[in-house]
C-alpha positions in Angstrom: -21.6 -15.6 38.7 -18.3 -17.4 38.6 -16.1 -17.8 35.6 -17.0 -21.5 35.2 -20.7 -20.7 35.3 -20.3 -17.9 32.8 -18.4 -20.1 30.4 -21.0 -22.9 30.8 -23.8 -20.3 30.2 -22.2 -18.9 27.1 -21.8 -22.4 25.6 -25.3 -23.6 26.4 -27.2 -20.4 25.7 -27.7 -19.2 22.1 -26.0 -15.9 21.3 -29.2 -14.1 20.9 -30.4 -15.0 24.4 -27.3 -13.7 26.2 -27.9 -10.6 28.1 -24.5 -9.0 28.1 -22.8 -7.7 25.0 -19.4 -9.3 24.1 -16.4 -7.2 25.1 -15.2 -4.9 22.3 -11.5 -4.3 22.0 -10.9 -1.0 20.2 -7.6 -0.9 18.2 -6.2 2.5 17.4 -6.5 3.1 13.6 -4.1 6.0 13.1 -0.6 6.9 14.3 -1.9 9.7 16.5 -4.4 7.5 18.2 -1.7 4.9 18.7 0.7 7.4 20.2 -2.0 8.8 22.4 -3.2 5.3 23.5 0.4 4.5 24.7 2.1 7.8 25.4 4.5 6.5 28.0 5.9 3.9 25.5 6.5 6.0 22.4 9.5 8.3 22.7 10.8 8.8 19.2 8.2 9.8 16.6 8.6 11.0 13.1 7.2 11.2 9.6 8.8 10.3 6.2 7.6 12.2 3.2 8.6 12.9 -0.4 10.7 16.1 -0.7 9.1 17.6 -3.8 5.4 16.9 -3.2 5.2 16.5 0.6 3.3 13.2 0.1 3.8 10.6 2.8 5.9 7.6 2.0 4.0 4.5 3.3 5.9 1.4 4.5 9.4 3.0 4.2 12.1 1.2 6.1 13.3 2.9 9.3 16.4 1.7 11.1 18.0 2.9 14.3 21.8 2.5 14.6 23.9 2.5 17.8 27.7 2.3 17.7 27.7 0.9 14.1 25.1 -1.7 14.7 21.5 -1.7 13.7 19.4 -2.0 16.9 15.9 -1.5 15.5 14.2 -2.0 12.2 10.7 -1.0 11.4 8.4 0.6 8.8 6.3 3.7 8.5 2.5 3.3 8.5 0.2 4.2 5.6 0.5 7.9 6.4 4.3 7.9 6.6 4.5 8.0 10.4 6.7 5.8 12.6 7.2 5.4 16.4 9.9 3.8 18.5 9.3 2.6 22.1 11.3 4.1 24.9 12.7 0.7 26.0 14.6 0.4 22.7 16.1 3.9 23.0 17.0 3.2 26.7 18.8 0.0 25.9 20.8 1.4 23.0 21.7 5.1 22.6 20.7 6.0 19.0 23.6 7.5 17.0 21.7 7.6 13.7 18.5 6.9 12.0 18.4 5.6 8.4 15.3 5.8 6.2 15.2 3.9 2.9 12.6 3.1 0.3 12.7 1.7 -3.2 13.4 4.3 -5.9 14.4 6.9 -3.3 17.8 8.0 -2.0 18.6 6.6 1.4 18.7 9.2 4.2 21.0 9.0 7.3 20.3 11.4 10.1 23.0 11.4 12.8 22.6 12.5 16.4 25.5 14.0 18.5 25.2 13.3 21.4 23.4 10.0 20.9 19.7 10.0 21.7 18.8 8.4 25.1 15.7 9.0 27.2 17.6 11.6 29.1 18.9 13.5 26.0 15.6 13.2 24.1 14.7 16.8 25.0 17.0 18.1 22.3 14.3 17.0 19.8 11.5 19.5 20.4 9.3 18.2 17.6 8.8 14.9 15.8 11.4 14.0 13.2 10.4 15.1 9.7 12.5 13.3 7.2 12.3 14.2 3.5 13.6 11.8 0.9 14.3 12.5 -2.8 13.5 10.4 -5.8 16.6 8.6 -7.2 17.1 8.5 -10.9 18.8 5.4 -12.1 19.8 4.8 -15.8 20.3 1.4 -17.4 23.5 0.7 -19.3 23.5 -0.7 -22.9 21.1 -3.5 -23.6 21.9 -6.1 -26.2 19.2 -8.4 -27.4 20.4 -11.4 -29.3 18.3 -14.1 -31.0 19.0 -16.9 -33.3 22.7 -16.2 -33.6 25.3 -19.0 -33.9 27.2 -19.7 -30.7 30.6 -18.7 -32.2 29.2 -15.2 -33.0 27.9 -14.8 -29.5 31.3 -15.9 -28.2 33.1 -13.4 -30.4 30.8 -10.5 -29.2 31.6 -11.4 -25.6 35.3 -11.5 -26.3 35.5 -8.2 -28.2 33.1 -6.3 -25.8 35.7 -5.3 -23.2 37.8 -3.6 -25.9 35.1 -1.2 -27.0 
């Protein structure tokens, strides 16, 4: 049966009467199955986790830097894993990897010599990057309501002298 005949049959025949099942495309659901599905493409793999608890950090920003320029930006998956294709590493030798996430300290991991597909053997395991929670404190907060304009102006003028 030709392509045109199959297309005409699928349009004219109800779905229940078709003899062949529709093609099912299986999408890998986890990082490991993605890496195993395309092993020749993923060269740089890693996991980002919280230092104290060991919990994965989902959707953390992952950046690859080469000679002071960012050459790749991505994010970790729900389990804290990330993967970078070989073509990106082949085009730009990776000097450093930067991981950042809201409320956490940014981590920069440098590589000397830079990572290329030829020097990748120096990484025997996947990268494991631990990030720490960053504590930020607010300064003084002044809440002003129903105050005449000249008093607000006076407070702004005298504030630098305290």
